[in-house]
A tleap script that builds the chain and sets N, CA, C and O, in Angstrom:
source leaprc.protein.ff14SB
mol = sequence {
  NMET ASN ILE SER GLU GLY GLY GLU HIE GLU
  ASN MET ALA ILE ASP TYR GLN CYS LEU GLU
  ILE ALA ARG LEU ASN GLU VAL LEU LYS ARG
  HIE GLY ILE THR ASP LYS LYS LEU ARG GLN
  GLU ILE CYS SER GLU TYR ILE PHE ASP ASN
  SER TYR PHE LEU ASP ALA GLY TRP PHE GLN
  ARG GLU GLY LYS ARG PHE TYR PRO GLN ILE
  CYS PHE ALA GLU ARG GLU GLU ASN PRO GLU
  GLU ASN LEU GLY SER ILE GLN VAL LEU HIE
  VAL PRO THR GLN ASP TYR GLU LEU HIE ASP
  SER ALA PHE ALA ASP ILE ASP TRP TYR PHE
  GLU ASP ARG ASN GLU ASP ALA SER GLU ILE
  GLN THR GLY SER PHE GLN LYS SER CASP
}
set mol.1.N position { 14.404 -35.453 -30.724 }
set mol.1.CA position { 13.359 -35.116 -29.513 }
set mol.1.C position { 12.725 -34.015 -30.621 }
set mol.1.O position { 13.391 -33.323 -31.392 }
set mol.2.N position { 11.349 -34.037 -30.501 }
set mol.2.CA position { 10.728 -33.016 -30.295 }
set mol.2.C position { 10.577 -31.495 -29.624 }
set mol.2.O position { 11.324 -31.465 -28.646 }
set mol.3.N position { 10.076 -30.576 -29.744 }
set mol.3.CA position { 10.033 -29.628 -29.121 }
set mol.3.C position { 8.184 -28.928 -29.757 }
set mol.3.O position { 7.641 -28.763 -30.849 }
set mol.4.N position { 7.799 -28.710 -28.239 }
set mol.4.CA position { 6.096 -28.328 -28.276 }
set mol.4.C position { 6.137 -27.427 -27.620 }
set mol.4.O position { 6.509 -27.545 -26.452 }
set mol.5.N position { 5.746 -26.140 -28.178 }
set mol.5.CA position { 5.803 -24.941 -28.165 }
set mol.5.C position { 4.222 -24.420 -27.609 }
set mol.5.O position { 3.403 -24.252 -28.512 }
set mol.6.N position { 3.775 -24.172 -26.265 }
set mol.6.CA position { 2.168 -23.721 -25.993 }
set mol.6.C position { 2.179 -25.185 -25.679 }
set mol.6.O position { 2.939 -25.990 -25.141 }
set mol.7.N position { 0.150 -25.171 -26.666 }
set mol.7.CA position { 0.027 -26.488 -26.361 }
set mol.7.C position { -0.833 -26.702 -24.925 }
set mol.7.O position { -1.718 -25.958 -24.501 }
set mol.8.N position { -0.298 -27.981 -24.277 }
set mol.8.CA position { -0.971 -28.034 -23.056 }
set mol.8.C position { -0.051 -27.670 -22.110 }
set mol.8.O position { -0.175 -28.160 -20.988 }
set mol.9.N position { 1.110 -26.687 -22.398 }
set mol.9.CA position { 2.353 -26.220 -21.059 }
set mol.9.C position { 1.426 -25.780 -20.013 }
set mol.9.O position { 1.386 -26.201 -18.857 }
set mol.10.N position { 0.537 -24.708 -20.660 }
set mol.10.CA position { -0.487 -24.065 -19.593 }
set mol.10.C position { -0.745 -25.089 -18.566 }
set mol.10.O position { -0.095 -25.033 -17.523 }
set mol.11.N position { -1.634 -26.032 -18.745 }
set mol.11.CA position { -2.088 -26.754 -17.819 }
set mol.11.C position { -1.115 -27.013 -16.796 }
set mol.11.O position { -1.040 -26.982 -15.568 }
set mol.12.N position { -0.281 -27.327 -17.954 }
set mol.12.CA position { 0.600 -28.975 -17.072 }
set mol.12.C position { 1.394 -27.406 -16.208 }
set mol.12.O position { 1.107 -27.610 -15.028 }
set mol.13.N position { 2.071 -26.259 -16.253 }
set mol.13.CA position { 2.463 -25.626 -15.812 }
set mol.13.C position { 1.850 -25.262 -14.292 }
set mol.13.O position { 2.435 -25.199 -13.210 }
set mol.14.N position { 0.507 -25.057 -14.622 }
set mol.14.CA position { -0.625 -25.128 -13.311 }
set mol.14.C position { -0.819 -25.774 -12.385 }
set mol.14.O position { -0.991 -25.447 -11.211 }
set mol.15.N position { -0.790 -27.284 -13.144 }
set mol.15.CA position { -0.814 -28.731 -12.017 }
set mol.15.C position { 0.737 -28.772 -11.364 }
set mol.15.O position { 0.979 -29.099 -10.203 }
set mol.16.N position { 1.767 -28.353 -12.401 }
set mol.16.CA position { 2.618 -28.336 -11.627 }
set mol.16.C position { 3.018 -27.219 -10.480 }
set mol.16.O position { 4.198 -27.464 -10.230 }
set mol.17.N position { 2.700 -26.387 -9.872 }
set mol.17.CA position { 2.573 -25.115 -9.323 }
set mol.17.C position { 1.693 -25.840 -8.379 }
set mol.17.O position { 2.199 -25.948 -7.262 }
set mol.18.N position { 0.459 -26.394 -8.518 }
set mol.18.CA position { -0.489 -26.356 -7.134 }
set mol.18.C position { 0.240 -27.924 -6.806 }
set mol.18.O position { -0.442 -28.616 -6.050 }
set mol.19.N position { 1.156 -28.365 -7.148 }
set mol.19.CA position { 1.643 -29.455 -6.295 }
set mol.19.C position { 2.968 -28.960 -5.827 }
set mol.19.O position { 3.148 -29.431 -4.704 }
set mol.20.N position { 4.304 -27.975 -6.309 }
set mol.20.CA position { 4.898 -27.162 -5.041 }
set mol.20.C position { 3.887 -26.033 -4.530 }
set mol.20.O position { 4.385 -24.911 -4.440 }
set mol.21.N position { 2.618 -26.158 -4.203 }
set mol.21.CA position { 1.620 -25.330 -3.350 }
set mol.21.C position { 1.476 -26.175 -2.490 }
set mol.21.O position { 1.673 -25.740 -1.355 }
set mol.22.N position { 1.005 -28.029 -2.610 }
set mol.22.CA position { 0.798 -28.733 -1.807 }
set mol.22.C position { 2.487 -29.164 -1.169 }
set mol.22.O position { 2.530 -29.080 0.059 }
set mol.23.N position { 3.416 -29.465 -1.630 }
set mol.23.CA position { 4.641 -29.480 -0.994 }
set mol.23.C position { 5.384 -28.479 0.068 }
set mol.23.O position { 5.932 -28.571 1.167 }
set mol.24.N position { 5.221 -27.935 -0.455 }
set mol.24.CA position { 5.699 -26.507 0.730 }
set mol.24.C position { 4.471 -26.140 1.974 }
set mol.24.O position { 4.637 -25.575 3.054 }
set mol.25.N position { 3.523 -26.556 1.516 }
set mol.25.CA position { 2.286 -26.573 2.693 }
set mol.25.C position { 2.319 -27.812 3.784 }
set mol.25.O position { 1.715 -27.869 4.855 }
set mol.26.N position { 3.105 -28.677 3.261 }
set mol.26.CA position { 3.551 -29.987 3.625 }
set mol.26.C position { 4.727 -29.796 5.213 }
set mol.26.O position { 4.811 -30.096 6.404 }
set mol.27.N position { 5.601 -28.912 3.834 }
set mol.27.CA position { 6.913 -28.330 5.289 }
set mol.27.C position { 6.151 -27.821 5.724 }
set mol.27.O position { 5.518 -28.646 6.383 }
set mol.28.N position { 5.656 -26.732 5.824 }
set mol.28.CA position { 5.332 -25.993 6.380 }
set mol.28.C position { 4.297 -26.361 8.156 }
set mol.28.O position { 4.088 -25.770 9.216 }
set mol.29.N position { 3.971 -27.572 7.563 }
set mol.29.CA position { 2.760 -28.332 8.894 }
set mol.29.C position { 3.963 -29.010 9.575 }
set mol.29.O position { 4.196 -28.933 10.781 }
set mol.30.N position { 4.731 -29.711 8.637 }
set mol.30.CA position { 5.247 -30.701 9.108 }
set mol.30.C position { 6.571 -29.613 10.650 }
set mol.30.O position { 6.991 -29.887 11.775 }
set mol.31.N position { 6.677 -28.607 9.829 }
set mol.31.CA position { 7.368 -27.614 11.182 }
set mol.31.C position { 6.696 -26.832 12.328 }
set mol.31.O position { 7.233 -26.012 13.072 }
set mol.32.N position { 5.712 -27.150 12.323 }
set mol.32.CA position { 4.349 -26.753 13.268 }
set mol.32.C position { 4.085 -25.618 13.416 }
set mol.32.O position { 4.133 -25.103 14.533 }
set mol.33.N position { 3.685 -24.840 12.149 }
set mol.33.CA position { 2.657 -24.265 11.675 }
set mol.33.C position { 1.210 -24.516 11.390 }
set mol.33.O position { 0.638 -24.557 10.301 }
set mol.34.N position { 0.638 -24.708 12.857 }
set mol.34.CA position { -0.486 -24.958 12.709 }
set mol.34.C position { -1.849 -24.036 11.926 }
set mol.34.O position { -2.722 -24.603 11.269 }
set mol.35.N position { -1.808 -22.782 12.120 }
set mol.35.CA position { -2.275 -21.646 11.049 }
set mol.35.C position { -2.973 -21.942 9.549 }
set mol.35.O position { -2.578 -21.312 8.569 }
set mol.36.N position { -3.529 -22.465 9.492 }
set mol.36.CA position { -4.029 -22.342 7.591 }
set mol.36.C position { -3.896 -21.490 7.285 }
set mol.36.O position { -3.769 -21.499 6.060 }
set mol.37.N position { -3.804 -20.236 7.837 }
set mol.37.CA position { -4.174 -18.696 7.069 }
set mol.37.C position { -2.931 -18.083 7.499 }
set mol.37.O position { -2.851 -16.872 7.292 }
set mol.38.N position { -1.825 -18.723 8.118 }
set mol.38.CA position { -0.669 -18.179 7.860 }
set mol.38.C position { 0.317 -19.073 6.479 }
set mol.38.O position { 1.143 -18.836 5.598 }
set mol.39.N position { -0.479 -20.205 7.079 }
set mol.39.CA position { 0.548 -21.202 5.910 }
set mol.39.C position { -0.255 -20.800 4.486 }
set mol.39.O position { 0.485 -20.459 3.563 }
set mol.40.N position { -1.334 -20.808 4.292 }
set mol.40.CA position { -1.850 -19.513 2.814 }
set mol.40.C position { -0.947 -18.819 2.540 }
set mol.40.O position { -0.167 -19.028 1.611 }
set mol.41.N position { -0.906 -17.590 3.553 }
set mol.41.CA position { -0.142 -16.151 3.173 }
set mol.41.C position { 1.565 -16.690 2.952 }
set mol.41.O position { 2.139 -16.141 2.012 }
set mol.42.N position { 2.102 -17.367 3.484 }
set mol.42.CA position { 3.440 -17.649 3.157 }
set mol.42.C position { 3.649 -18.502 1.781 }
set mol.42.O position { 4.627 -18.480 1.034 }
set mol.43.N position { 2.173 -19.432 1.639 }
set mol.43.CA position { 2.789 -19.879 0.205 }
set mol.43.C position { 2.588 -19.222 -0.973 }
set mol.43.O position { 3.261 -19.274 -2.003 }
set mol.44.N position { 1.323 -18.423 -0.661 }
set mol.44.CA position { 1.241 -17.352 -1.637 }
set mol.44.C position { 1.976 -16.547 -1.841 }
set mol.44.O position { 1.981 -16.105 -2.990 }
set mol.45.N position { 2.538 -16.213 -1.262 }
set mol.45.CA position { 4.124 -14.872 -0.899 }
set mol.45.C position { 5.090 -15.597 -2.001 }
set mol.45.O position { 5.608 -15.006 -2.950 }
set mol.46.N position { 5.261 -17.210 -1.653 }
set mol.46.CA position { 6.395 -17.939 -2.124 }
set mol.46.C position { 6.292 -17.919 -3.236 }
set mol.46.O position { 7.002 -17.125 -3.855 }
set mol.47.N position { 5.386 -18.763 -3.939 }
set mol.47.CA position { 4.575 -19.191 -5.174 }
set mol.47.C position { 4.554 -18.339 -6.366 }
set mol.47.O position { 4.674 -18.664 -7.547 }
set mol.48.N position { 4.230 -16.230 -5.393 }
set mol.48.CA position { 3.976 -15.885 -6.210 }
set mol.48.C position { 5.645 -15.083 -6.499 }
set mol.48.O position { 5.859 -14.530 -7.578 }
set mol.49.N position { 6.290 -15.108 -5.836 }
set mol.49.CA position { 7.587 -14.371 -6.229 }
set mol.49.C position { 8.057 -15.437 -6.626 }
set mol.49.O position { 8.935 -15.084 -7.413 }
set mol.50.N position { 8.039 -16.809 -6.583 }
set mol.50.CA position { 9.164 -17.573 -7.796 }
set mol.50.C position { 8.446 -17.717 -8.667 }
set mol.50.O position { 9.197 -17.789 -9.639 }
set mol.51.N position { 7.002 -17.860 -9.164 }
set mol.51.CA position { 6.791 -18.052 -10.060 }
set mol.51.C position { 6.985 -16.490 -11.345 }
set mol.51.O position { 7.089 -16.525 -12.572 }
set mol.52.N position { 6.966 -15.223 -10.345 }
set mol.52.CA position { 7.329 -14.069 -11.256 }
set mol.52.C position { 8.856 -14.183 -11.483 }
set mol.52.O position { 9.184 -13.869 -12.627 }
set mol.53.N position { 9.712 -14.499 -10.794 }
set mol.53.CA position { 11.219 -14.981 -11.078 }
set mol.53.C position { 11.378 -15.589 -12.349 }
set mol.53.O position { 11.956 -15.062 -13.299 }
set mol.54.N position { 10.639 -17.165 -12.340 }
set mol.54.CA position { 10.550 -17.960 -13.553 }
set mol.54.C position { 10.156 -17.612 -14.900 }
set mol.54.O position { 10.610 -18.060 -15.952 }
set mol.55.N position { 9.323 -16.824 -14.737 }
set mol.55.CA position { 8.976 -15.709 -15.695 }
set mol.55.C position { 9.309 -14.376 -16.399 }
set mol.55.O position { 9.091 -13.926 -17.524 }
set mol.56.N position { 9.934 -13.920 -15.269 }
set mol.56.CA position { 10.605 -12.479 -15.716 }
set mol.56.C position { 12.386 -12.398 -15.449 }
set mol.56.O position { 13.229 -11.710 -16.025 }
set mol.57.N position { 12.538 -13.475 -14.253 }
set mol.57.CA position { 14.329 -13.660 -13.955 }
set mol.57.C position { 14.961 -14.313 -14.357 }
set mol.57.O position { 14.760 -15.403 -14.892 }
set mol.58.N position { 16.298 -13.477 -14.074 }
set mol.58.CA position { 17.498 -13.941 -14.449 }
set mol.58.C position { 18.330 -14.238 -13.472 }
set mol.58.O position { 18.120 -13.603 -12.439 }
set mol.59.N position { 19.495 -15.238 -13.439 }
set mol.59.CA position { 20.887 -14.883 -12.794 }
set mol.59.C position { 22.211 -15.240 -13.884 }
set mol.59.O position { 22.225 -15.825 -14.967 }
set mol.60.N position { 22.947 -14.806 -13.327 }
set mol.60.CA position { 23.981 -14.843 -14.026 }
set mol.60.C position { 25.150 -15.550 -13.520 }
set mol.60.O position { 25.553 -15.520 -12.357 }
set mol.61.N position { 25.741 -16.293 -14.657 }
set mol.61.CA position { 27.069 -17.479 -13.643 }
set mol.61.C position { 27.740 -17.251 -15.071 }
set mol.61.O position { 27.279 -17.080 -16.200 }
set mol.62.N position { 29.065 -17.325 -14.521 }
set mol.62.CA position { 30.402 -16.760 -15.506 }
set mol.62.C position { 30.231 -16.042 -16.574 }
set mol.62.O position { 30.463 -16.331 -17.748 }
set mol.63.N position { 29.605 -14.613 -15.880 }
set mol.63.CA position { 29.064 -13.735 -17.158 }
set mol.63.C position { 28.159 -13.831 -18.402 }
set mol.63.O position { 28.032 -13.171 -19.433 }
set mol.64.N position { 27.554 -14.980 -17.851 }
set mol.64.CA position { 26.385 -15.133 -18.948 }
set mol.64.C position { 24.970 -14.847 -18.316 }
set mol.64.O position { 25.007 -14.186 -17.278 }
set mol.65.N position { 23.949 -15.167 -18.690 }
set mol.65.CA position { 22.839 -14.629 -18.120 }
set mol.65.C position { 22.044 -15.637 -18.241 }
set mol.65.O position { 21.958 -15.976 -19.422 }
set mol.66.N position { 21.164 -16.531 -17.243 }
set mol.66.CA position { 19.935 -17.564 -17.891 }
set mol.66.C position { 19.233 -17.179 -17.176 }
set mol.66.O position { 19.426 -16.429 -16.219 }
set mol.67.N position { 17.858 -17.880 -17.738 }
set mol.67.CA position { 16.762 -17.274 -17.198 }
set mol.67.C position { 15.806 -18.535 -17.365 }
set mol.67.O position { 15.620 -19.226 -18.366 }
set mol.68.N position { 15.293 -18.627 -16.184 }
set mol.68.CA position { 14.995 -20.267 -16.226 }
set mol.68.C position { 13.477 -20.062 -16.415 }
set mol.68.O position { 12.592 -19.217 -16.281 }
set mol.69.N position { 13.751 -21.640 -16.900 }
set mol.69.CA position { 11.846 -21.768 -17.283 }
set mol.69.C position { 11.683 -23.310 -16.904 }
set mol.69.O position { 12.497 -24.199 -16.654 }
set mol.70.N position { 10.293 -23.255 -16.967 }
set mol.70.CA position { 9.909 -24.501 -16.573 }
set mol.70.C position { 9.568 -25.042 -18.092 }
set mol.70.O position { 9.239 -24.211 -18.939 }
set mol.71.N position { 9.645 -26.394 -18.422 }
set mol.71.CA position { 9.377 -27.264 -18.910 }
set mol.71.C position { 8.847 -28.261 -18.988 }
set mol.71.O position { 9.403 -28.769 -18.014 }
set mol.72.N position { 8.055 -29.200 -19.423 }
set mol.72.CA position { 8.046 -30.799 -19.270 }
set mol.72.C position { 8.477 -32.062 -20.154 }
set mol.72.O position { 8.866 -31.812 -21.295 }
set mol.73.N position { 8.456 -32.864 -19.902 }
set mol.73.CA position { 9.245 -33.547 -20.391 }
set mol.73.C position { 8.379 -35.242 -20.686 }
set mol.73.O position { 8.188 -35.988 -19.726 }
set mol.74.N position { 8.008 -35.576 -21.896 }
set mol.74.CA position { 7.301 -36.902 -22.268 }
set mol.74.C position { 8.731 -37.434 -22.962 }
set mol.74.O position { 9.405 -37.304 -23.984 }
set mol.75.N position { 8.705 -38.182 -21.565 }
set mol.75.CA position { 9.940 -39.871 -22.303 }
set mol.75.C position { 9.651 -41.419 -22.783 }
set mol.75.O position { 8.697 -42.049 -22.329 }
set mol.76.N position { 10.594 -41.987 -23.772 }
set mol.76.CA position { 10.233 -43.135 -23.934 }
set mol.76.C position { 10.282 -43.796 -22.067 }
set mol.76.O position { 10.906 -43.653 -21.016 }
set mol.77.N position { 8.928 -44.695 -22.788 }
set mol.77.CA position { 8.676 -45.538 -21.411 }
set mol.77.C position { 9.693 -46.663 -21.283 }
set mol.77.O position { 8.951 -47.447 -20.692 }
set mol.78.N position { 10.660 -47.219 -21.380 }
set mol.78.CA position { 11.465 -48.390 -21.036 }
set mol.78.C position { 11.540 -48.653 -19.399 }
set mol.78.O position { 12.479 -47.948 -19.032 }
set mol.79.N position { 11.180 -49.101 -18.640 }
set mol.79.CA position { 11.811 -49.670 -17.247 }
set mol.79.C position { 12.885 -49.942 -16.862 }
set mol.79.O position { 13.218 -49.907 -15.678 }
set mol.80.N position { 13.583 -50.248 -17.773 }
set mol.80.CA position { 15.447 -50.954 -17.868 }
set mol.80.C position { 16.472 -50.077 -18.128 }
set mol.80.O position { 17.658 -50.289 -17.879 }
set mol.81.N position { 15.760 -48.563 -18.899 }
set mol.81.CA position { 16.669 -47.261 -18.955 }
set mol.81.C position { 16.528 -46.394 -18.042 }
set mol.81.O position { 16.609 -45.217 -18.395 }
set mol.82.N position { 16.329 -46.639 -16.893 }
set mol.82.CA position { 16.454 -45.167 -15.760 }
set mol.82.C position { 15.198 -44.727 -16.356 }
set mol.82.O position { 14.357 -45.570 -16.665 }
set mol.83.N position { 14.946 -43.181 -16.591 }
set mol.83.CA position { 14.135 -42.635 -17.168 }
set mol.83.C position { 13.667 -42.306 -18.703 }
set mol.83.O position { 12.691 -41.678 -19.112 }
set mol.84.N position { 14.486 -42.813 -19.238 }
set mol.84.CA position { 14.590 -42.862 -20.948 }
set mol.84.C position { 14.262 -42.154 -21.567 }
set mol.84.O position { 13.076 -41.853 -21.435 }
set mol.85.N position { 14.807 -41.665 -22.287 }
set mol.85.CA position { 14.962 -40.300 -24.058 }
set mol.85.C position { 13.862 -39.462 -23.566 }
set mol.85.O position { 12.782 -39.943 -23.223 }
set mol.86.N position { 14.095 -38.392 -23.536 }
set mol.86.CA position { 13.164 -37.254 -23.869 }
set mol.86.C position { 12.412 -37.403 -25.862 }
set mol.86.O position { 12.968 -37.261 -26.951 }
set mol.87.N position { 11.313 -37.662 -25.559 }
set mol.87.CA position { 10.747 -37.826 -27.126 }
set mol.87.C position { 10.160 -36.598 -27.266 }
set mol.87.O position { 10.457 -36.073 -28.340 }
set mol.88.N position { 9.177 -35.718 -26.324 }
set mol.88.CA position { 8.900 -34.377 -26.630 }
set mol.88.C position { 9.264 -33.224 -25.113 }
set mol.88.O position { 9.153 -33.468 -23.911 }
set mol.89.N position { 9.631 -32.197 -25.696 }
set mol.89.CA position { 9.811 -31.235 -24.705 }
set mol.89.C position { 8.830 -30.013 -24.603 }
set mol.89.O position { 8.880 -28.951 -25.223 }
set mol.90.N position { 8.086 -30.360 -23.830 }
set mol.90.CA position { 6.890 -28.847 -23.775 }
set mol.90.C position { 7.374 -27.411 -22.971 }
set mol.90.O position { 7.460 -27.154 -21.770 }
set mol.91.N position { 7.580 -26.803 -23.891 }
set mol.91.CA position { 7.570 -25.609 -23.246 }
set mol.91.C position { 6.655 -23.769 -23.442 }
set mol.91.O position { 5.874 -23.515 -24.359 }
set mol.92.N position { 6.919 -23.115 -22.711 }
set mol.92.CA position { 6.196 -22.344 -22.536 }
set mol.92.C position { 5.906 -21.026 -23.717 }
set mol.92.O position { 7.026 -20.551 -23.905 }
set mol.93.N position { 5.220 -20.503 -24.297 }
set mol.93.CA position { 4.958 -19.691 -25.291 }
set mol.93.C position { 6.096 -18.215 -24.432 }
set mol.93.O position { 6.414 -18.047 -23.254 }
set mol.94.N position { 6.404 -17.439 -25.650 }
set mol.94.CA position { 7.151 -16.455 -25.052 }
set mol.94.C position { 6.029 -15.654 -24.547 }
set mol.94.O position { 6.573 -14.569 -24.345 }
set mol.95.N position { 4.442 -15.491 -24.126 }
set mol.95.CA position { 3.388 -14.692 -23.653 }
set mol.95.C position { 3.020 -15.575 -22.414 }
set mol.95.O position { 2.160 -15.169 -21.631 }
set mol.96.N position { 3.557 -16.597 -22.246 }
set mol.96.CA position { 2.801 -17.054 -21.417 }
set mol.96.C position { 3.279 -16.699 -19.940 }
set mol.96.O position { 4.466 -16.992 -19.796 }
set mol.97.N position { 2.757 -16.212 -18.923 }
set mol.97.CA position { 2.965 -15.845 -17.463 }
set mol.97.C position { 2.616 -17.007 -16.716 }
set mol.97.O position { 1.411 -17.255 -16.694 }
set mol.98.N position { 3.306 -17.713 -16.153 }
set mol.98.CA position { 2.774 -18.574 -14.326 }
set mol.98.C position { 2.446 -17.851 -13.062 }
set mol.98.O position { 1.675 -18.202 -12.168 }
set mol.99.N position { 3.305 -16.589 -13.173 }
set mol.99.CA position { 2.558 -15.737 -12.242 }
set mol.99.C position { 0.928 -15.416 -12.147 }
set mol.99.O position { 0.236 -15.433 -11.129 }
set mol.100.N position { 0.542 -15.132 -13.440 }
set mol.100.CA position { -0.704 -14.882 -13.275 }
set mol.100.C position { -1.897 -15.739 -12.895 }
set mol.100.O position { -3.078 -15.436 -12.725 }
set mol.101.N position { -1.175 -17.035 -12.798 }
set mol.101.CA position { -1.787 -18.252 -12.369 }
set mol.101.C position { -1.610 -17.938 -10.516 }
set mol.101.O position { -2.506 -18.319 -9.762 }
set mol.102.N position { -0.534 -17.318 -10.049 }
set mol.102.CA position { -0.201 -18.218 -8.829 }
set mol.102.C position { -1.234 -17.953 -7.648 }
set mol.102.O position { -1.365 -18.950 -6.938 }
set mol.103.N position { -1.980 -16.887 -7.269 }
set mol.103.CA position { -3.236 -16.737 -6.301 }
set mol.103.C position { -4.398 -17.891 -6.805 }
set mol.103.O position { -4.664 -18.659 -5.880 }
set mol.104.N position { -5.022 -18.134 -7.856 }
set mol.104.CA position { -5.790 -18.803 -8.421 }
set mol.104.C position { -5.288 -20.094 -7.705 }
set mol.104.O position { -5.919 -20.565 -6.759 }
set mol.105.N position { -4.168 -20.640 -8.162 }
set mol.105.CA position { -3.801 -21.574 -8.240 }
set mol.105.C position { -3.618 -21.701 -6.173 }
set mol.105.O position { -3.852 -22.863 -5.841 }
set mol.106.N position { -3.345 -20.964 -5.172 }
set mol.106.CA position { -3.903 -20.889 -3.815 }
set mol.106.C position { -4.794 -21.200 -2.964 }
set mol.106.O position { -4.898 -21.647 -1.822 }
set mol.107.N position { -5.918 -20.556 -4.518 }
set mol.107.CA position { -7.172 -20.547 -4.016 }
set mol.107.C position { -7.806 -21.664 -3.995 }
set mol.107.O position { -8.461 -22.141 -3.069 }
set mol.108.N position { -7.539 -22.228 -5.381 }
set mol.108.CA position { -7.956 -23.790 -6.003 }
set mol.108.C position { -7.561 -24.704 -4.648 }
set mol.108.O position { -8.467 -25.393 -4.179 }
set mol.109.N position { -6.225 -24.735 -3.994 }
set mol.109.CA position { -5.372 -25.523 -3.278 }
set mol.109.C position { -6.254 -25.664 -1.785 }
set mol.109.O position { -6.940 -26.575 -1.322 }
set mol.110.N position { -5.919 -24.447 -1.336 }
set mol.110.CA position { -6.293 -23.874 0.066 }
set mol.110.C position { -8.331 -23.998 0.153 }
set mol.110.O position { -9.045 -24.586 0.966 }
set mol.111.N position { -8.604 -23.345 -0.796 }
set mol.111.CA position { -10.727 -22.920 -0.680 }
set mol.111.C position { -11.073 -23.820 -1.441 }
set mol.111.O position { -12.302 -23.755 -1.452 }
set mol.112.N position { -10.780 -24.561 -2.038 }
set mol.112.CA position { -11.649 -25.438 -3.284 }
set mol.112.C position { -11.392 -26.829 -3.006 }
set mol.112.O position { -12.198 -27.751 -2.878 }
set mol.113.N position { -9.946 -26.824 -2.924 }
set mol.113.CA position { -9.538 -28.500 -2.574 }
set mol.113.C position { -9.210 -28.258 -0.957 }
set mol.113.O position { -8.354 -29.139 -0.878 }
set mol.114.N position { -9.248 -27.907 -0.102 }
set mol.114.CA position { -9.404 -28.037 1.150 }
set mol.114.C position { -7.947 -28.738 1.399 }
set mol.114.O position { -7.772 -29.562 2.297 }
set mol.115.N position { -7.007 -28.350 0.572 }
set mol.115.CA position { -5.456 -28.757 1.062 }
set mol.115.C position { -5.284 -30.269 0.271 }
set mol.115.O position { -4.575 -31.226 0.580 }
set mol.116.N position { -6.128 -30.103 -0.759 }
set mol.116.CA position { -6.010 -31.508 -0.548 }
set mol.116.C position { -5.463 -31.583 -2.779 }
set mol.116.O position { -6.163 -31.019 -3.621 }
set mol.117.N position { -4.424 -32.225 -3.068 }
set mol.117.CA position { -3.782 -31.962 -4.627 }
set mol.117.C position { -3.766 -33.160 -4.976 }
set mol.117.O position { -2.967 -33.484 -5.855 }
set mol.118.N position { -4.839 -34.378 -4.256 }
set mol.118.CA position { -4.108 -35.740 -4.934 }
set mol.118.C position { -5.053 -36.216 -6.067 }
set mol.118.O position { -4.944 -37.388 -6.428 }
set mol.119.N position { -6.132 -35.278 -6.766 }
set mol.119.CA position { -5.929 -35.857 -8.052 }
set mol.119.C position { -5.104 -35.409 -8.498 }
set mol.119.O position { -4.320 -36.152 -7.907 }
set mol.120.N position { -4.167 -34.512 -9.339 }
set mol.120.CA position { -2.897 -34.392 -9.660 }
set mol.120.C position { -1.975 -35.955 -9.390 }
set mol.120.O position { -1.272 -36.320 -8.447 }
set mol.121.N position { -2.338 -36.576 -10.598 }
set mol.121.CA position { -1.131 -38.433 -9.832 }
set mol.121.C position { -0.015 -37.652 -9.919 }
set mol.121.O position { 0.151 -36.573 -10.488 }
set mol.122.N position { 0.853 -38.448 -9.178 }
set mol.122.CA position { 2.208 -38.335 -9.065 }
set mol.122.C position { 2.783 -39.055 -9.475 }
set mol.122.O position { 2.289 -39.435 -10.537 }
set mol.123.N position { 4.193 -39.832 -9.080 }
set mol.123.CA position { 4.859 -40.773 -9.155 }
set mol.123.C position { 6.287 -40.691 -9.102 }
set mol.123.O position { 6.585 -39.559 -8.721 }
set mol.124.N position { 7.368 -41.438 -9.331 }
set mol.124.CA position { 8.695 -41.438 -9.501 }
set mol.124.C position { 9.297 -42.879 -9.907 }
set mol.124.O position { 9.060 -43.982 -9.414 }
set mol.125.N position { 10.220 -42.483 -11.049 }
set mol.125.CA position { 10.783 -43.248 -11.497 }
set mol.125.C position { 10.813 -44.540 -10.528 }
set mol.125.O position { 10.455 -44.177 -9.408 }
set mol.126.N position { 11.059 -45.677 -10.555 }
set mol.126.CA position { 11.416 -46.780 -9.882 }
set mol.126.C position { 12.168 -48.078 -10.682 }
set mol.126.O position { 11.370 -48.948 -11.032 }
set mol.127.N position { 13.236 -48.267 -10.936 }
set mol.127.CA position { 13.927 -48.994 -11.703 }
set mol.127.C position { 13.739 -50.296 -11.286 }
set mol.127.O position { 14.225 -50.518 -10.177 }
set mol.128.N position { 13.174 -51.251 -11.834 }
set mol.128.CA position { 12.463 -52.895 -11.649 }
set mol.128.C position { 13.816 -53.555 -11.585 }
set mol.128.O position { 14.928 -53.086 -11.829 }
set mol.129.N position { 13.335 -55.127 -11.075 }
set mol.129.CA position { 14.551 -55.502 -10.137 }
set mol.129.C position { 14.529 -56.840 -10.805 }
set mol.129.O position { 15.340 -57.706 -10.478 }
savepdb mol mol.pdb
quit
C-alpha cells in the first residue's frame, strides 16, 4: 500500500463533506423538517462542529488518545473479492483543515446547487453473482 499525503485529498474531502451535508439534509426532510432555512442552519452547525472535531479533536480509549482523520482509499478493482486491497491511501497534510471549507460547502449545496449533490458520483460495492 502506498500513502499519498496531500495531493487530491483536499478536493476529495470537500466532495465527501458535501455528500454528508446532502445525507443529513435528506434525513431531516424524512423526519418532517420542511423549512429549508432551518435544515440549512442544522446542517451548518453539525458540519462545522464535525469537521472541527475531525481537524482538532480526539477521543480516549483504554488510556490512549486517538485523533480521527478522514482518509480515502484507492482499491484494487476485483469484483470477486469484496472491496479489494487498498492500493493507495490518501491522507491529509498536517496543515489541512476541513472546517475551513464547511460554510462554503453548505452554500454550494443549499444555494449554488439547490440541494442537489448528484454531480458527485457515488456508489457501493456489489458482489457479482
